[in-house]
PAZAPA-4460 file (N, C-alpha, C; in steps of 0.05 Angstrom, whole numbers, plus 32768, in hexadecimal, padded with zeros to 4 digits):
% residues 84
    n_x    n_y    n_z   ca_x   ca_y   ca_z    c_x    c_y    c_z   seq   type   mol
   7FBD   7F6F   7EA5   7FAC   7F5A   7E9A   7F94   7F66   7E8B     1      M     A
   7F8F   7F7F   7E8F   7F79   7F8C   7E81   7F7E   7F8B   7E63     2      T     A
   7F97   7F91   7E5B   7F9E   7F90   7E3F   7F9C   7F74   7E34     3      A     A
   7FA4   7F60   7E44   7FA2   7F44   7E3B   7F85   7F3C   7E37     4      D     A
   7F73   7F45   7E48   7F57   7F3E   7E44   7F4C   7F4A   7E2B     5      A     A
   7F55   7F63   7E25   7F4C   7F70   7E0C   7F57   7F61   7DF4     6      K     A
   7F71   7F5A   7DF5   7F7E   7F4C   7DDF   7F72   7F31   7DDA     7      D     A
   7F6A   7F24   7DF0   7F5E   7F09   7DED   7F45   7F0A   7DDC     8      Y     A
   7F36   7F1E   7DDF   7F1D   7F21   7DD0   7F22   7F24   7DB2     9      K     A
   7F3A   7F2D   7DAB   7F42   7F31   7D8F   7F4D   7F18   7D81    10      L     A
   7F52   7F04   7D91   7F5D   7EEB   7D86   7F48   7EDC   7D76    11      L     A
   7F52   7ECC   7D63   7F3F   7EBB   7D54   7F36   7EA4   7D67    12      T     A
   7F22   7E96   7D5F   7F19   7E80   7D70   7F2E   7E6A   7D74    13      S     A
   7F3E   7E65   7D5F   7F53   7E52   7D61   7F69   7E5C   7D74    14      A     A
   7F6F   7E75   7D73   7F83   7E81   7D85   7F79   7E80   7DA2    15      E     A
   7F60   7E86   7DA6   7F54   7E85   7DC1   7F56   7E68   7DCC    16      K     A
   7F50   7E55   7DBB   7F51   7E39   7DC3   7F6D   7E32   7DCC    17      R     A
   7F81   7E3A   7DBC   7F9D   7E34   7DC3   7FA5   7E42   7DDD    18      M     A
   7F9D   7E5B   7DE0   7FA3   7E6A   7DF9   7F97   7E5B   7E11    19      Y     A
   7F7E   7E53   7E0E   7F71   7E45   7E24   7F7E   7E2A   7E2A    20      D     A
   7F86   7E1B   7E15   7F92   7E01   7E19   7FAE   7E04   7E26    21      L     A
   7FBD   7E18   7E1E   7FD7   7E1D   7E2B   7FD4   7E24   7E48    22      V     A
   7FC1   7E35   7E4E   7FBC   7E3E   7E69   7FB3   7E26   7E7A    23      L     A
   7FA2   7E15   7E6F   7F99   7DFD   7E7D   7FB1   7DEA   7E83    24      A     A
   7FC3   7DE7   7E70   7FDA   7DD6   7E73   7FEC   7DE1   7E89    25      Q     A
   7FF1   7DFB   7E89   8002   7E08   7E9D   7FF6   7E04   7EB9    26      L     A
   7FDC   7E08   7EBC   7FCF   7E04   7ED6   7FD2   7DE7   7EDF    27      I     A
   7FCD   7DD5   7ECD   7FCF   7DB8   7ED5   7FEC   7DB1   7EDC    28      A     A
   7FFF   7DB9   7ECC   801B   7DB2   7ED1   8024   7DBC   7EEC    29      N     A
   801F   7DD5   7EF2   8028   7DE0   7F0C   8019   7DD4   7F23    30      D     A
   8000   7DCD   7F20   7FF1   7DC0   7F35   7FFD   7DA4   7F3B    31      S     A
   8003   7D96   7F26   800F   7D7B   7F2A   802B   7D7D   7F37    32      I     A
   803B   7D91   7F2E   8055   7D94   7F39   8054   7D9B   7F57    33      Q     A
   8041   7DAC   7F5E   803D   7DB3   7F7A   8039   7D9A   7F8B    34      T     A
   8026   7D8A   7F83   8020   7D71   7F92   8037   7D5D   7F92    35      N     A
   8043   7D59   7F7B   8058   7D45   7F79   8071   7D4C   7F89    36      Q     A
   8078   7D66   7F89   808F   7D6E   7F99   808C   7D68   7FB6    37      L     A
   8075   7D6E   7FC1   8071   7D6B   7FDE   8068   7D4F   7FE6    38      M     A
   8056   7D43   7FD7   804B   7D29   7FDE   805D   7D11   7FD6    39      D     A
   806A   7D14   7FC0   8078   7CFC   7FB5   8097   7CFE   7FB9    40      R     A
   80A2   7D15   7FB4   80BF   7D18   7FB4   80CA   7D20   7FD0    41      I     A
   80BE   7D34   7FDB   80C9   7D3F   7FF4   80C9   7D2B   800B    42      N     A
   80B7   7D18   800B   80B6   7D04   8021   80CE   7CF1   8021    43      S     A
   80DC   7CEF   800A   80F3   7CDE   8009   810E   7CEC   800E    44      Y     A
   810C   7D07   8010   8125   7D16   8013   812B   7D1A   8031    45      V     A
   8144   7D15   8038   814B   7D18   8054   815A   7D31   805B    46      T     A
   8164   7D3F   8047   8173   7D57   804C   8160   7D6F   8051    47      S     A
   8163   7D7C   8068   8151   7D93   806E   8154   7DA9   805A    48      P     A
   816B   7DAD   804F   816F   7DC2   803B   815F   7DBC   8021    49      I     A
   8161   7DA3   8018   8153   7D9B   8000   8134   7D9B   8006    50      V     A
   812C   7D93   801E   810F   7D95   8025   8106   7DB2   8023    51      N     A
   8116   7DC4   802D   810E   7DE1   802B   810C   7DEA   800E    52      A     A
   811F   7DE2   7FFE   811F   7DEA   7FE2   8106   7DDF   7FD3    53      C     A
   8100   7DC6   7FD9   80E8   7DB9   7FCC   80CE   7DC7   7FD6    54      L     A
   80CE   7DCE   7FEF   80B7   7DDC   7FFA   80B3   7DF7   7FEC    55      S     A
   80C9   7E05   7FE9   80C7   7E1F   7FDB   80BF   7E1C   7FBE    56      R     A
   80CA   7E08   7FB0   80C2   7E03   7F95   80A5   7DFC   7F93    57      Q     A
   809B   7DEC   7FA5   807F   7DE5   7FA5   806D   7DFE   7FA9    58      S     A
   8076   7E0F   7FBB   8067   7E28   7FBF   8067   7E39   7FA6    59      S     A
   807D   7E3B   7F98   807E   7E4B   7F80   806D   7E3F   7F6A    60      E     A
   806C   7E24   7F68   805B   7E17   7F54   803D   7E1D   7F5B    61      E     A
   8037   7E1D   7F74   801B   7E24   7F7C   8014   7E40   7F75    62      S     A
   8027   7E52   7F78   8023   7E6E   7F71   801F   7E71   7F53    63      T     A
   802F   7E62   7F43   802C   7E62   7F26   8010   7E59   7F1E    64      H     A
   8008   7E43   7F2A   7FED   7E38   7F24   7FD7   7E4D   7F2A    65      S     A
   7FDA   7E5A   7F40   7FC6   7E6E   7F48   7FC7   7E86   7F34    66      Y     A
   7FDE   7E8E   7F2C   7FE1   7EA4   7F19   7FD3   7E9D   7EFE    67      S     A
   7FD7   7E84   7EF5   7FCA   7E7C   7EDC   7FAC   7E7B   7EE0    68      Y     A
   7FA3   7E73   7EF7   7F86   7E73   7EFD   7F7A   7E8F   7EFC    69      S     A
   7F89   7EA2   7F06   7F80   7EBE   7F05   7F7E   7EC7   7EE8    70      V     A
   7F92   7EBF   7ED8   7F91   7EC6   7EBB   7F79   7EB9   7EAE    71      M     A
   7F73   7EA0   7EB5   7F5C   7E93   7EA9   7F42   7EA1   7EB0    72      A     A
   7F40   7EA9   7EC9   7F27   7EB7   7ED2   7F24   7ED3   7EC6    73      E     A
   7F3B   7EE1   7EC3   7F39   7EFD   7EBA   7F3B   7F01   7E9C    74      D     A
   7F46   7EEE   7E8E   7F4B   7EF1   7E71   7F39   7EDF   7E60    75      I     A
   7F39   7EC6   7E66   7F2B   7EB2   7E55   7F0D   7EB5   7E58    76      A     A
   7EFF   7EAC   7E44   7EE2   7EAE   7E45   7ED4   7E94   7E4E    77      M     A
   7EE1   7E7D   7E49   7ED5   7E64   7E50   7EE7   7E55   7E64    78      D     A
   7EE5   7E5D   7E7D   7EF6   7E51   7E92   7EF0   7E34   7E96    79      T     A
   7ED7   7E2B   7E91   7ED1   7E0E   7E94   7EE2   7DFD   7E82    80      D     A
   7EE6   7E07   7E69   7EF7   7DF8   7E56   7F13   7DF7   7E61    81      R     A
   7F1D   7E0B   7E6D   7F38   7E0C   7E78   7F3B   7DF8   7E8F    82      I     A
   7F29   7DFA   7EA2   7F2B   7DEA   7EBA   7F23   7DCC   7EB6    83      Y     A
   7F14   7DC7   7EA2   7F0B   7DAB   7E9D   7F1C   7D9E   7E88    84      N     A
***
């Protein structure tokens, strides 16, 4: 990520804005998927195997969201714009 942080500084302002917007969208999507899988879908599933699969998928979506948050903190300059 050190190279990514250096490369980010070389982007034009429009490219930085697009990078930040994509990162924000990825964080939001994975956060929504995490909650929807467990709170909305999994409660209707009666198969223990499918419950386990949905639980694992939810965990992976949470990990993705966290990974994108680390990228936002370590690479981007305006994290408020990303999170808001």
